[in-house]
C-alpha positions in Angstrom: 27.9 23.6 15.8 24.1 24.1 15.3 22.9 22.0 12.4 19.2 23.4 13.1 17.2 26.0 11.7 14.8 27.5 13.2 10.8 26.7 12.7 8.2 29.1 13.4 4.7 27.4 14.8 2.9 28.9 11.4 6.2 27.2 9.0 5.7 23.9 11.2 2.0 24.0 11.1 2.6 24.0 7.0 5.2 21.8 6.9 3.1 19.3 9.1 0.2 19.9 6.7 1.9 19.1 4.0 3.0 15.8 4.8 0.1 14.2 6.2 -1.3 15.2 2.5 1.5 12.9 0.7 0.9 10.3 3.7 -3.0 10.2 3.0 -2.1 10.9 -0.8 -0.4 7.3 -0.6 -2.8 5.2 2.0 -6.4 6.9 0.1 -5.6 5.3 -2.8 -4.4 1.7 -1.6 -8.1 1.5 0.0 -9.4 2.1 -2.9 -7.4 -0.2 -5.0 -8.9 -3.2 -2.5 -12.3 -2.1 -3.6 -12.8 -5.8 -4.0 -12.3 -6.9 -0.7 -14.6 -4.8 1.1 -17.4 -4.7 -1.6 -20.7 -5.2 0.0 -21.2 -7.9 -3.0 -18.3 -10.3 -2.8 -15.8 -8.9 -0.7 -14.1 -10.6 2.6 -14.9 -7.7 4.3 -18.5 -6.5 3.3 -20.5 -4.7 5.4 -23.3 -7.5 6.0 -20.4 -9.4 7.8 -19.0 -6.9 9.6 -22.5 -5.5 11.1 -23.7 -7.1 13.7 -20.7 -6.6 15.5 -21.7 -2.4 15.7 -24.8 -3.5 17.1 -23.9 -3.5 20.8 -22.6 0.1 20.4 -24.1 3.1 21.9 -27.1 4.2 19.4 -25.1 7.2 18.6 -22.4 5.4 17.6 -24.5 2.5 15.7 -25.8 5.0 13.0 -22.5 6.3 12.1 -21.2 3.7 11.3 -24.6 2.8 9.8 -23.5 5.9 7.9 -19.9 6.3 6.6 -19.0 2.6 6.5 -21.3 -0.1 3.9 -19.5 0.1 0.7 -20.8 3.2 -1.3 -20.7 5.4 1.4 -16.9 4.2 2.4 -15.8 5.1 -1.2 -17.1 8.1 -1.5 -15.3 9.0 2.5 -12.4 7.8 0.8 -12.6 9.4 -2.4 -13.9 12.4 -0.9 -10.1 12.1 1.5 -7.9 11.3 -2.0 -8.7 14.9 -3.0 -8.3 16.5 0.8 -5.0 15.0 0.5 -4.0 17.0 -2.0 -5.8 19.7 -0.7 -3.6 19.4 2.2 -0.6 19.2 0.2 -1.7 22.5 -1.5 -2.8 24.1 0.6 -5.0 27.2 -1.4 -7.0 28.9 1.7 -7.4 28.3 5.4 -11.1 27.3 5.7 -9.9 24.8 3.1 -7.3 23.1 4.7 -9.2 22.9 7.7 -11.7 21.0 6.3 -9.4 18.7 4.5 -7.9 18.0 7.3 -11.1 16.6 8.9 -12.2 14.9 6.1 -8.4 13.0 6.3 -9.1 12.2 10.0 -12.6 10.7 9.4 -11.8 9.0 6.6 -8.2 7.5 8.8 -10.0 6.6 11.5 -13.2 5.1 9.4 -10.9 2.7 7.7 -9.4 1.8 11.5 -12.7 1.2 12.6 -13.9 -1.1 9.3 -10.4 -3.6 9.9 -11.1 -3.7 13.4 -8.3 -1.2 15.1 -6.1 -0.6 12.4 -5.8 -1.6 8.5 -1.9 -1.3 8.6 -1.1 -1.0 12.0 1.3 1.7 13.1 0.8 3.6 10.1 -2.9 4.1 10.5 -2.4 4.8 14.4 0.7 7.8 13.6 -1.8 9.2 11.0 -4.5 9.3 13.4 -1.6 10.6 16.3 -1.0 13.3 13.6 -4.3 14.4 12.4 -6.7 14.1 15.6 -4.5 17.0 17.9 -4.1 19.1 14.4 -8.2 18.5 14.1 -8.7 19.9 17.1 -7.0 22.7 17.5 -8.2 23.7 14.1 -11.8 24.4 15.9 -10.4 27.0 18.2 -7.4 28.4 16.7 -5.3 29.9 18.4 -0.8 29.8 19.0 -1.7 27.6 22.7 -3.7 25.7 21.2 -1.3 24.8 17.9 1.7 24.7 20.1 -0.1 22.0 22.8 -1.1 20.2 19.0 2.3 20.3 18.1 3.8 19.6 21.5 1.8 15.9 21.6 2.4 15.0 18.0 6.2 15.5 18.5 6.3 13.9 21.9 4.6 10.7 20.8 6.9 10.5 18.0 9.9 10.4 20.3 7.4 8.2 22.5 6.8 5.7 19.3 10.6 5.2 18.6 11.9 4.9 22.0 9.2 2.3 23.2 10.3 0.0 20.8 13.8 -0.1 21.8 12.4 -0.8 25.7 10.8 -3.7 24.2 13.7 -4.5 21.6 15.8 -4.3 24.7 13.8 -6.8 26.8 14.1 -9.7 24.2 17.4 -11.4 24.3 17.2 -12.7 20.9 17.8 -8.5 20.1 20.1 -8.3 22.6 22.0 -11.5 21.3 22.1 -9.5 17.9 19.8 -12.4 16.5 16.7 -11.2 15.9 17.2 -8.6 12.8 17.9 -11.7 11.0 14.9 -13.7 11.7 12.8 -10.5 11.4 14.4 -10.1 7.7 14.1 -14.2 7.2 10.2 -14.1 7.4 8.8 -15.2 3.9 5.8 -12.5 3.6 8.2 -9.4 3.7 9.9 -10.9 0.9 13.3 -9.3 1.2 15.7 -8.7 -1.2 17.6 -11.6 -1.5 21.4 -9.9 -1.2 20.2 -8.2 1.8 19.6 -11.3 3.2 22.6 -12.8 2.2 24.4 -9.6 4.2 22.7 -10.4 7.1 23.2 -13.6 7.5 26.6 -12.8 8.4 26.6 -12.9 12.7 28.9 -10.1 13.0 26.4 -7.6 10.6 23.5 -8.9 12.3 24.9 -8.1 15.5 26.0 -4.5 15.0 22.9 -3.8 13.1 20.4 -5.1 15.4 21.9 -3.0 18.2 22.3 -0.1 16.1 18.3 0.1 15.5 18.0 -1.4 19.0 20.0 2.3 20.5 18.9 4.4 18.0 15.2 3.7 19.1 15.8 3.5 23.0 18.3 6.9 22.8 15.3 8.5 21.1 14.7 11.3 24.2 18.0 12.4 23.5 17.5 14.1 20.4 15.3 16.6 22.1 18.1 18.2 23.8 20.2 19.4 21.5 19.1 21.3 17.5 21.8 19.3 16.1 21.5 16.0 17.8 18.0 16.4 16.4 18.4 17.0 12.9 21.0 14.2 13.5 18.2 11.7 14.7 15.3 12.6 12.1 17.9 12.2 9.3 18.8 8.6 10.7 15.0 8.1 10.9 14.4 9.2 7.7 17.2 6.7 6.5 15.8 3.8 8.7 12.5 4.1 7.3 13.1 4.5 3.6 15.2 1.5 3.9 12.3 -0.1 5.9 10.2 0.7 2.6 13.0 -0.8 0.2 13.5 -3.8 2.4 10.1 -4.5 3.9 7.8 -2.9 1.9 6.5 -0.2 4.4 6.4 2.6 2.8 2.9 3.8 4.0 4.9 3.7 7.7 7.6 6.6 6.1 5.1 9.0 5.2 3.2 8.6 8.3 6.1 9.3 10.6 7.8 11.5 8.7 4.8 13.8 9.1 5.9 13.8 12.8 8.8 15.2 12.0 8.3 18.8 12.2 6.6 18.9 15.6 9.5 16.8 17.0 11.7 20.1 15.9 9.3 22.4 17.4 9.2 20.4 20.7 13.1 20.2 20.8 13.8 24.2 20.1 11.1 24.6 23.2 12.4 21.8 25.5 15.7 23.9 24.0 14.8 27.5 25.1 13.5 25.7 28.5 17.0 24.4 29.3 19.0 27.5 28.5 17.1 29.8 30.5 18.2 31.5 32.7 
């Protein structure tokens, strides 16, 4: 039984724009709500303290940083990113959608640079993985460029799961089934008490830990069958949804969901190549 519906290149792009827009619609307001932390007057991340770190950059990069990273231009950029995310969701016009895409990319990149690599770790990294290939493809729009962009995004999404599983497989605590319990007991995540009680059962902790490990490590298999692709992405979405509920990692959910149309398209291409005479 084939559970997958064919996803055309155009539909995949539009769906990716929509999901990336939702992802940025979450990220931009979070940054804006933290303005006191990066205020030039009293913030712990004020530009006057950060600026010396950029002095060693080449002159063009240094001037660009001085142009967009102080409080007022950074505020303008993130506010524009908020509007751009809405335009990505509704996609009123191809030219407007392309412009919105670039503002989301610039806003995400500026936030990552200002926080020395990423404001929110993996969710920012995956957001950039989705945004920059699409932005580059928009400079010379053609089916080939769009296919390359989606292929790159889909491959990176699968690799993100596979590498995470590979790292876990190398860790004795994951193989022994104790890592998940220890992780969920970390105080900063404020895991609900009932979840900590569930995971305190050794057998359940072992099974769930190995379930996560195998789900991630076997992710490349999702590319070889449309049915497996749908099942895998459903499991992955559930995984991120549970992380959002249990750990508060809401940004991760939408950052990875925005890559799923590309995974489906990549799986279709792989399947077509495997089935070709």
